C-alpha positions in Angstrom: 35.1 72.3 -29.7 35.7 71.6 -25.5 37.5 75.1 -25.2 34.5 77.2 -26.9 32.8 79.1 -24.2 29.6 79.2 -25.8 26.8 76.8 -24.8 27.7 74.6 -27.5 31.8 74.3 -26.4 30.1 73.3 -22.8 28.0 70.8 -23.9 29.9 69.1 -25.8 32.5 68.9 -22.6 30.3 67.6 -20.7 29.2 64.7 -23.2 33.4 63.8 -23.3 33.5 64.1 -19.4 30.0 62.3 -19.3 31.7 59.7 -21.5 34.7 59.3 -19.9 33.2 58.8 -16.5 30.3 56.3 -17.9 33.7 54.0 -19.2 35.8 54.3 -16.0 32.2 53.2 -14.0 31.9 50.3 -16.3 35.8 49.1 -16.1 35.1 49.8 -12.8 32.0 47.2 -12.4 33.5 44.8 -14.6 37.1 44.4 -12.7 34.9 44.3 -9.8 32.8 41.6 -10.5 36.1 39.9 -12.0 38.2 39.9 -8.7 35.0 38.6 -6.7 33.9 36.2 -9.5 35.4 32.9 -7.4 33.8 34.2 -4.0 29.8 34.7 -5.5 30.5 31.6 -7.6 31.2 29.3 -4.8 28.6 31.3 -2.6 25.7 30.4 -5.6 27.2 26.9 -5.8 26.5 26.9 -1.5 22.8 27.8 -2.2 22.2 25.4 -4.2 23.7 22.5 -2.5 21.8 24.3 0.4 18.4 24.2 -1.6 19.4 20.6 -2.7 19.9 18.6 0.6 16.5 20.7 1.8 15.0 19.0 -0.4 16.5 15.5 -0.5 15.8 14.3 3.0 18.0 11.2 4.1 17.2 9.0 6.5 20.8 9.1 8.0 21.7 11.1 11.3 24.1 13.2 9.6 21.4 14.4 6.9 18.9 14.9 9.7 21.0 17.0 11.9 22.1 18.9 8.9 18.9 19.4 8.2 17.8 21.3 11.3 20.5 23.9 10.5 20.2 27.0 8.6 22.5 27.0 6.1 24.5 30.3 6.7 27.7 31.6 4.2 29.8 34.0 6.1 31.3 36.7 3.6 34.2 38.1 4.5 34.6 41.3 2.6 37.3 43.4 4.5 36.6 47.1 5.8 36.4 48.7 2.8 32.5 49.0 3.4 31.5 51.7 0.7 32.8 49.0 -1.9 30.4 46.1 -0.3 27.6 48.0 -2.2 28.6 46.7 -5.3 29.4 43.4 -4.7 26.0 42.8 -2.7 24.2 43.9 -5.8 26.2 41.9 -8.3 25.8 39.0 -5.5 22.1 39.9 -5.5 21.7 40.0 -9.6 23.1 36.9 -9.6 21.2 34.8 -7.3 17.9 36.5 -9.0 19.6 35.7 -12.4 20.5 32.2 -11.5 18.6 30.6 -8.5 15.8 32.2 -6.9 13.4 35.5 -6.8 13.2 35.1 -3.1 16.2 37.5 -2.2 16.4 40.3 1.2 18.4 42.3 2.0 18.2 44.1 4.9 20.8 47.0 6.8 21.5 47.3 10.3 20.3 51.0 10.3 16.6 50.1 9.4 16.6 47.2 11.9 17.0 48.1 15.0 14.5 45.8 16.7 13.0 42.5 16.1 9.9 44.0 14.6 11.3 46.2 12.4 13.9 43.2 10.7 10.7 40.6 10.6 9.3 43.7 9.1 11.9 44.2 6.3 12.5 40.9 5.4 8.8 40.3 4.6 8.1 43.2 2.9 10.9 42.2 0.3 10.4 38.7 0.2 6.8 38.7 0.0 6.5 42.5 -2.1 3.8 43.9 0.3 3.9 47.2 2.5 3.8 45.6 5.8 2.7 47.8 8.7 3.2 46.8 12.1 0.2 47.3 14.5 2.2 48.7 18.0 -1.6 48.1 19.6 -1.8 44.0 19.1 -0.1 41.6 21.2 2.7 39.8 20.0 2.3 36.0 19.0 4.6 33.9 18.0 7.0 37.2 17.2 4.5 37.6 14.2 3.3 40.4 13.1 0.5 41.7 11.0 0.3 44.0 7.8 -3.0 46.1 5.9 -2.9 45.5 2.3 -6.3 47.5 2.9 -8.3 49.3 5.8 -10.3 46.3 5.9 -8.2 43.1 5.5 -5.4 42.4 8.0 -2.7 39.4 7.1 -0.8 37.8 9.6 2.7 38.4 8.8 4.5 36.3 10.8 6.8 33.2 9.3 4.1 31.2 9.3 2.0 32.9 6.8 5.2 33.2 4.7 5.4 29.5 4.9 2.1 29.8 4.1 2.6 32.3 0.8 5.6 30.2 -0.3 3.8 27.3 -0.8 1.1 29.2 -2.8 3.4 31.2 -4.7 5.3 27.9 -6.0 2.3 25.7 -6.8 -0.1 27.9 -7.7 2.0 29.5 -10.2 5.6 28.7 -11.2 8.5 30.7 -10.5 9.5 32.9 -13.6 12.4 31.6 -15.4 15.7 33.5 -14.8 17.2 35.5 -17.5 20.1 33.2 -18.6 19.3 30.0 -19.4 20.1 27.2 -17.1 20.9 23.5 -17.6 17.8 20.5 -16.5 19.9 20.3 -12.8 19.2 23.8 -12.5 16.0 24.4 -13.6 15.1 21.8 -10.9 15.3 24.7 -8.4 13.1 26.7 -9.7 10.2 24.7 -8.4 10.7 25.4 -5.2 13.4 28.2 -5.1 15.4 28.8 -1.5 14.7 32.0 0.6 17.7 33.9 1.2 17.9 36.8 3.8 21.2 39.3 3.1 22.8 40.6 6.1 25.0 43.2 4.9 26.7 44.6 8.0 26.3 41.8 10.3 28.8 43.8 13.1 26.2 46.9 13.0 23.3 44.3 13.8 22.0 44.5 17.3 22.8 40.7 18.6 19.5 40.2 20.7 18.2 41.3 17.4 19.9 38.6 15.6 19.2 36.0 17.9 16.0 36.4 18.1 15.2 36.1 14.3 17.6 33.5 14.2 15.6 31.7 17.0 12.3 32.2 15.5 13.7 31.1 12.0 14.8 28.0 13.4 11.2 26.6 13.9 10.6 27.0 10.5 13.9 25.4 9.2 11.4 22.3 8.1 9.1 24.3 6.1 10.9 26.7 4.7 14.9 26.4 3.0 15.7 29.2 4.5 19.3 30.4 3.4 21.4 33.2 5.5 23.8 35.6 4.0 26.2 36.9 6.3 28.4 40.4 5.5 31.6 40.6 7.2 34.1 43.4 7.3 36.2 42.4 10.4 36.8 38.2 11.4 34.8 35.0 10.9 34.6 35.8 15.0 32.5 37.9 15.1 29.8 35.7 14.8 30.9 33.9 17.6 31.0 37.3 19.5 27.8 37.8 18.6 26.0 35.0 18.9 25.9 32.3 21.9 26.6 28.8 21.1 23.3 27.7 21.7 22.3 30.2 18.9 25.1 30.0 16.4 24.6 26.0 16.4 21.4 26.6 14.5 23.4 27.9 11.9 25.5 25.7 9.7 28.0 28.1 8.6 30.6 28.0 5.4 33.6 30.9 5.0 33.9 32.7 2.0 37.1 35.5 1.9 37.0 37.6 -0.9 40.0 39.6 -2.5 42.0 42.3 0.2 40.9 46.3 -0.8 44.5 46.6 -1.8 44.9 43.9 -4.2 41.5 45.8 -6.0 43.6 48.7 -5.9 46.5 47.0 -7.6 43.8 45.8 -10.5 42.0 49.3 -11.0 45.5 50.9 -11.3 46.9 48.2 -12.9 43.5 48.3 -15.9 43.2 51.9 -15.9 46.4 53.7 -15.2 49.0 51.3 -16.6 48.0 51.0 -20.2 47.8 53.5 -23.4 44.1 52.5 -23.7 43.4 55.6 -21.5 44.7 58.5 -22.2 44.0 60.9 -19.1 47.1 60.3 -16.9 47.8 61.4 -13.2 51.1 63.3 -12.0 53.1 61.5 -9.0 51.6 64.2 -6.4 47.8 63.7 -7.6 48.2 59.7 -7.4 50.0 60.0 -4.7 47.1 62.1 -3.0 44.6 59.3 -4.2 46.8 56.4 -3.0 47.3 58.0 0.4 43.5 58.5 1.5 42.8 55.1 -0.2 45.5 54.2 2.8 44.9 56.1 5.8 41.5 56.7 5.3 38.7 54.4 3.8 39.8 51.3 1.8 37.4 52.3 -0.7 38.0 51.6 -4.2 34.6 53.5 -5.1 36.3 56.6 -3.5 39.5 56.2 -5.5 37.5 55.6 -9.0 35.5 59.2 -7.2 38.9 60.6 -7.1 39.5 59.7 -10.5 36.2 61.0 -12.3 37.0 64.2 -10.0 40.4 64.4 -11.1 39.0 63.8 -15.2 36.7 66.8 -14.9 39.0 69.3 -13.6 41.3 68.3 -16.0 38.7 68.4 -19.1 37.0 71.8 -17.2 40.6 73.4 -16.8 42.8 72.4 -19.5 41.7 73.5 -22.8 43.9 71.7 -24.8 42.4 68.5 -22.9 40.7 68.6 -26.1 43.7 66.5 -27.5 43.5 63.6 -24.8 41.9 61.3 -27.1 42.8 58.5 -29.5 45.8 59.1 -32.0 43.8 59.9 -35.1 41.2 61.7 -33.0 43.6 63.9 -31.9 45.6 64.8 -34.9 42.3 65.8 -36.7 41.3 67.6 -33.9 45.2 69.8 -33.6 44.8 70.7 -37.1 41.5 71.8 -36.4 42.8 74.2 -33.8 42.4 77.9 -33.9 44.6 80.9 -33.0 43.8 81.1 -29.4 44.4 77.1 -28.8 47.7 77.5 -30.7 48.9 80.4 -28.6 47.9 78.2 -25.7 50.3 75.5 -26.9 53.1 77.9 -27.5 52.4 79.0 -24.0 53.0 75.1 -22.2 56.3 74.8 -20.6 56.7 72.1 -22.2 56.6 73.2 -25.8 59.0 76.2 -24.9 61.5 73.5 -23.5 61.0 72.3 -27.3 61.5 75.4 -28.7 64.3 76.2 -26.9 65.9 73.2 -28.2 65.7 73.9 -31.5 67.5 75.7 -34.6 67.3 79.7 -34.8 65.1 79.3 -38.0 63.2 76.7 -36.4 62.2 78.6 -33.4 61.0 81.7 -35.8 58.8 79.2 -37.5 57.4 77.6 -34.0 56.8 81.7 -32.5 55.5 82.6 -35.8 53.6 80.4 -37.9 50.3 78.5 -37.0 50.2 76.0 -39.5 53.9 75.4 -38.8 53.1 74.8 -35.0 50.0 73.1 -35.9 52.2 70.5 -38.1 54.5 69.9 -35.5 52.0 69.4 -32.8 50.7 66.4 -34.8 54.0 65.4 -34.7 54.9 65.8 -30.8 51.4 63.9 -30.7 52.2 60.6 -32.1 55.9 60.7 -30.3 53.5 61.2 -27.1 51.6 57.7 -28.2 54.7 56.3 -29.1 56.4 56.9 -25.8 53.3 55.3 -23.6 53.5 52.3 -25.9 57.2 51.5 -25.0 57.1 53.1 -21.5 54.3 50.9 -19.3 55.9 47.3 -20.8 59.6 48.7 -20.3 57.9 49.8 -16.3 56.6 46.4 -16.1 59.9 44.2 -17.3 61.3 46.8 -14.0 59.3 45.5 -12.2 59.3 42.0 -12.3 63.0 42.2 -12.1 63.2 44.3 -8.5 60.0 43.4 -6.6 61.8 39.9 -6.2 65.0 41.7 -4.0 65.5 42.0 -0.2 63.7 45.0 1.2 62.3 45.5 -2.2 64.6 49.3 -3.1 62.1 50.4 -6.0 58.6 49.6 -3.6 56.8 46.0 -3.6 53.9 47.3 -5.8 54.3 48.6 -9.5 52.3 51.6 -8.1 55.6 52.7 -6.3 57.9 51.8 -9.2 55.1 53.7 -11.5 55.2 57.0 -9.0 59.1 56.9 -8.6 59.3 57.1 -12.9 56.8 59.4 -12.9 58.7 61.7 -10.5 62.3 61.4 -11.9 64.8 59.5 -13.9 64.7 56.4 -11.9 68.1 55.7 -13.1 70.1 58.4 -10.7 68.6 57.6 -7.2 70.4 55.7 -5.1 67.6 52.6 -4.7 68.2 52.1 -8.4 72.1 51.4 -8.2 70.8 49.5 -5.4 68.8 47.4 -7.4 70.9 47.1 -10.1 73.5 45.6 -8.1 71.4 42.9 -6.2 69.8 41.8 -10.1 74.0 40.9 -10.7 73.7 38.3 -7.6 70.3 36.5 -8.8 70.4 33.2 -8.6 70.2 31.3 -12.7 67.1 29.8 -11.4 65.6 33.4 -10.4 66.9 35.1 -13.6 65.3 32.9 -15.7 62.0 33.3 -14.4 61.9 36.8 -14.7 63.2 37.1 -17.7 60.5 34.8 -19.0 57.8 37.3 -17.6 59.8 39.6 -19.0 59.7 38.3 -23.0 55.9 37.7 -22.0 55.5 40.8 -21.2 57.5 42.4 -24.6 55.8 39.2 -26.5 52.2 40.8 -25.8 53.1 44.6 -26.4 52.2 46.5 -29.1 55.7 48.0 -29.7 57.7 46.6 -32.7 60.5 47.8 -30.9 60.0 46.4 -28.0 58.9 43.2 -29.6 61.8 42.8 -31.2 63.7 43.3 -27.4 61.4 40.5 -26.1 62.9 38.5 -28.8 66.4 39.2 -27.8 65.4 38.0 -24.3 64.0 34.7 -25.0 67.6 34.2 -26.9 69.4 35.0 -23.7 66.9 33.0 -21.5 67.4 30.0 -24.0 71.1 30.1 -23.5 70.9 31.0 -20.1 68.8 27.6 -19.2 71.5 25.8 -21.0 74.7 27.3 -19.3 76.8 25.3 -16.8 79.2 26.7 -14.0 81.5 24.2 -15.6 81.4 23.3 -19.5 79.1 25.0 -21.9 78.3 23.5 -25.0 79.8 25.7 -28.8 76.8 26.2 -29.9 75.5 28.2 -26.6 78.6 29.5 -26.4 78.2 31.3 -29.9 74.8 32.5 -28.8 76.0 34.2 -26.0 78.6 36.2 -27.0 76.5 36.9 -29.8 73.0 38.0 -27.3 76.4 39.7 -25.1 77.6 41.6 -27.7 74.5 43.0 -28.8 73.4 44.4 -25.1 76.9 45.0 -23.4 78.0 48.6 -23.0 81.9 49.3 -23.2 81.8 49.6 -19.8 80.8 46.2 -19.4 83.4 44.9 -21.6 86.4 47.2 -19.5 84.9 45.2 -16.4 85.2 42.3 -17.9 88.8 42.7 -19.2 89.8 44.4 -15.3 88.0 40.9 -13.9 90.0 38.6 -16.0 93.2 40.0 -14.2 91.5 39.1 -10.8 89.4 36.4 -11.0 88.1 34.6 -13.8 84.1 34.9 -14.1 82.0 32.3 -15.2 79.9 31.7 -17.8 76.5 32.0 -16.1 77.9 35.6 -14.3 79.4 37.2 -17.6 75.9 36.3 -19.0 74.1 38.0 -15.9 76.1 41.2 -16.5 75.4 41.1 -20.0 71.1 41.1 -18.9 71.7 43.6 -16.1 73.1 46.1 -18.7 70.9 45.2 -20.6 68.3 46.1 -18.9 69.3 49.1 -17.9 69.9 50.7 -21.2 66.2 49.9 -21.9 65.2 51.7 -18.8 67.2 54.5 -19.5 65.5 54.3 -23.7 61.7 54.0 -22.8 61.5 55.3 -18.5 61.8 59.3 -19.0 59.5 60.8 -16.8 56.4 62.3 -18.6 57.8 65.8 -17.7 60.4 65.5 -20.3 58.0 64.8 -23.4 56.4 68.1 -25.3 52.3 68.5 -24.7 52.2 66.3 -21.8 50.0 68.4 -19.9 47.7 67.9 -22.9 46.8 64.0 -21.2 48.8 64.8 -17.6 46.7 66.1 -14.5 48.5 67.5 -11.8 46.7 70.2 -9.7 47.0 67.8 -6.5 45.9 70.9 -4.2 42.6 70.8 -5.8 42.3 66.9 -5.2 43.3 66.9 -1.6 41.0 70.1 -0.8 37.7 68.6 -2.4 38.3 64.4 -1.1 40.5 65.0 2.0 38.6 67.7 3.7 39.9 69.4 7.1 36.4 70.3 8.6 37.5 71.9 12.1 40.4 73.8 9.5 36.9 74.8 7.3 35.0 75.4 10.6 37.4 77.6 12.0 37.6 79.8 8.6 33.9 80.4 8.4 33.9 81.5 11.8 36.5 84.0 11.3 36.3 84.9 7.8 32.9 84.7 6.9 33.5 86.6 3.9 35.1 84.0 2.2 32.1 82.0 2.4 28.8 84.5 2.3 30.8 86.9 -0.5 29.2 89.9 1.6 31.0 93.0 0.8 30.5 94.4 4.6 32.3 91.3 6.3 35.5 92.2 4.2 37.9 93.4 6.8 41.1 93.1 8.1 42.2 89.9 9.9 41.0 90.4 14.0 38.7 92.8 13.9 35.0 91.7 15.2 33.0 93.2 12.4 29.5 93.9 13.2 28.0 92.8 10.3 28.6 89.3 10.8 26.3 86.6 12.0 25.8 86.2 15.5 28.2 83.1 15.9 30.8 84.9 14.0 30.6 87.1 16.5 30.7 84.8 19.6 33.3 83.1 18.0 35.8 85.8 17.9 34.8 87.1 21.6 35.8 83.7 22.7 39.1 83.7 21.6 39.9 87.0 23.8 39.4 84.6 27.2 41.0 81.9 28.8 40.2 78.9 30.1 36.7 79.5 31.5 34.3 82.3 30.2 32.0 84.6 31.7 28.3 84.4 30.2 27.9 87.4 31.6 31.1 89.4 30.5 30.4 87.6 26.9 26.9 88.8 26.7 28.4 92.1 27.6 30.6 92.1 24.9 28.2 90.6 22.4 25.4 92.7 22.9 28.2 96.1 22.3 29.0 95.0 18.8 25.3 93.9 18.3 23.5 97.6 19.2 26.6 99.3 16.8 25.7 97.0 14.4 22.0 98.4 14.6 23.9 101.9 14.2 23.5 103.2 17.7 25.6 104.2 20.6 26.7 101.1 22.7 26.9 103.1 25.7 23.3 104.2 25.2 21.8 100.8 27.1 19.3 101.3 29.4 20.6 101.0 32.8 23.4 98.3 31.7 20.9 95.8 30.4 20.1 93.6 27.5 17.1 93.9 25.7 15.6 90.1 25.6 16.0 89.8 21.6 19.6 90.3 21.7 19.3 87.7 25.4 17.5 85.7 23.0 20.0 85.8 19.8 23.1 85.0 22.4 21.7 82.3 24.0 20.7 80.3 20.1 24.6 81.6 19.2 26.3 80.1 22.6 24.8 76.2 21.6 25.9 76.3 18.4 29.4 77.1 19.5 28.8 74.1 22.3 27.2 72.0 19.4 30.5 72.3 16.9 32.7 71.8 20.4 34.5 75.1 21.3 33.2 75.2 24.9 31.2 73.1 27.4 29.3 73.2 30.4 31.3 73.3 33.5 31.0 72.5 37.4 33.3 74.7 38.3 31.3 78.1 38.5 27.9 77.9 37.4 28.0 81.1 35.6 31.0 80.5 32.9 31.3 77.5 30.1 35.3 75.7 29.7 36.9 76.4 26.6 37.7 73.7 24.2 39.7 75.0 21.4 42.7 77.2 21.3 44.0 78.9 18.3 41.7 80.0 15.3 42.5 81.1 11.9 
């Protein structure tokens, strides 16, 4: 079992973690591909049309003009740079499988000069090791390769054209792994050459301009297609390229979904479902979403946070062995040993459950291991049932409240989800405001929301909620037939029946009171009944998870651990390391009271603590003498015995190196005010 301290137990733990982590990664890639499917399909169609227009040379003026331009796809992917890797990998694989084997993907960090860009493109297209000859003059901006020490091959774009002709004529291009139609297979005889610029903004404008100018000279010989990966705005192309260069490109824009839409889909598919049993507490989810919104907008990093939490949960919570499918969990619950039973009895949620039982049952739960195992199985079934009802009810509430002005319960479903995880949502002021606004919805708005709720409840796994969905469907049908003045007899009976099933005593009293003042229309009566019905649904199924016994088995709540690992604070960490080196070195000689300079500490720690005692300007000679005093004491010598007050060369060199390191970290800098002083840049310390 997972909680076993033996080697086999740890092996099983890592197998379980690796399996769940792999499942999460697979779902991430699938979701990412689904979200980008429309954009990638459009891109593939663009490349096909570009290749077709290259080989179909018409005589009309417009075709000749377009044939002299390089087809260019501008992909606006957003500022979530870490996520772009998955998109480009999917794009490259799609092009390879469906259209062409000639795809070269380059990044700015490896193409700082024109010759490097040309070298990388040719390497990845021709499959050879390109070595640029620095001594030989560059002709036509072409370079040379050495396939062997004796043979030198010209590697200019003209040579690439010759290589392309021979590669497509001598031997047919290998068919893609996917079966293509006859129209698609025509491109295999002369596939396009695709060059992908992953991070366009990071490229040198001059390098990009030179490369485009060179390629434009060969556009009639080589079916080139460019793909620009843009993180900011399409106007980047106009900013980086002058008109004389951009006019050589035939640009078509492709827009990816925003990273917030990606995150919403990830949360919807991985969190708002009972299929995945591992869950986050409200604080952990807020930490991960906060890092996403305020740091990198990266769904990939969000998934890494999910994997970290998964690892921590299965490592730190021995009872996480019960976090699995219902049948497996019931088997594991029956196999719990005495130590596991004690852990269950110590869970806060289980202790609350025990306090709610009669005295005889409390004695059994505290003394009998077999009885605890049986109760544990019952509670696990209840926990699974709770989640089956929780998420459909949550979605229904979100449907009704997401259209309200100012979004009292949040615009995104994750905001409502966090609120429901934290507390009883119906006890909040925001919920009361939402209910009041729903009571003022127009008929068409209410009918639309109810139809969405019916669709949600119809396809849920809970039989109880399916019946609720059927009742809402009847109410919706009645609401559609309502008229503000007249109502058919049959519809009136149906309305009264549905209202009687859903209205509480308080609603009936309200209706009696309203009759004395103003007679309500049939729609207003039914609308109030619907609101009360939804309110009852919320109060029945949207209890926070902490109210459920054994919720600790599924929910990971250590937000501090997640924040410490994912949201690093470099300055605090550096100051802690310099002030208290024991925290990192674990050397007992360094363990002392705060504020005391240990002579056994590393030189940079001694220098740092001495500089904290100085003002804005630090005299280097006085600093050196203070350091020499501490360093001499570390050697077991009397600091006052330094001959002539001179510091030996070794200590002087160590001092210079430590000061340089401190300057590199940004704590001090040279100053022109006094040549023998340095300026202090930070204040305070750990």
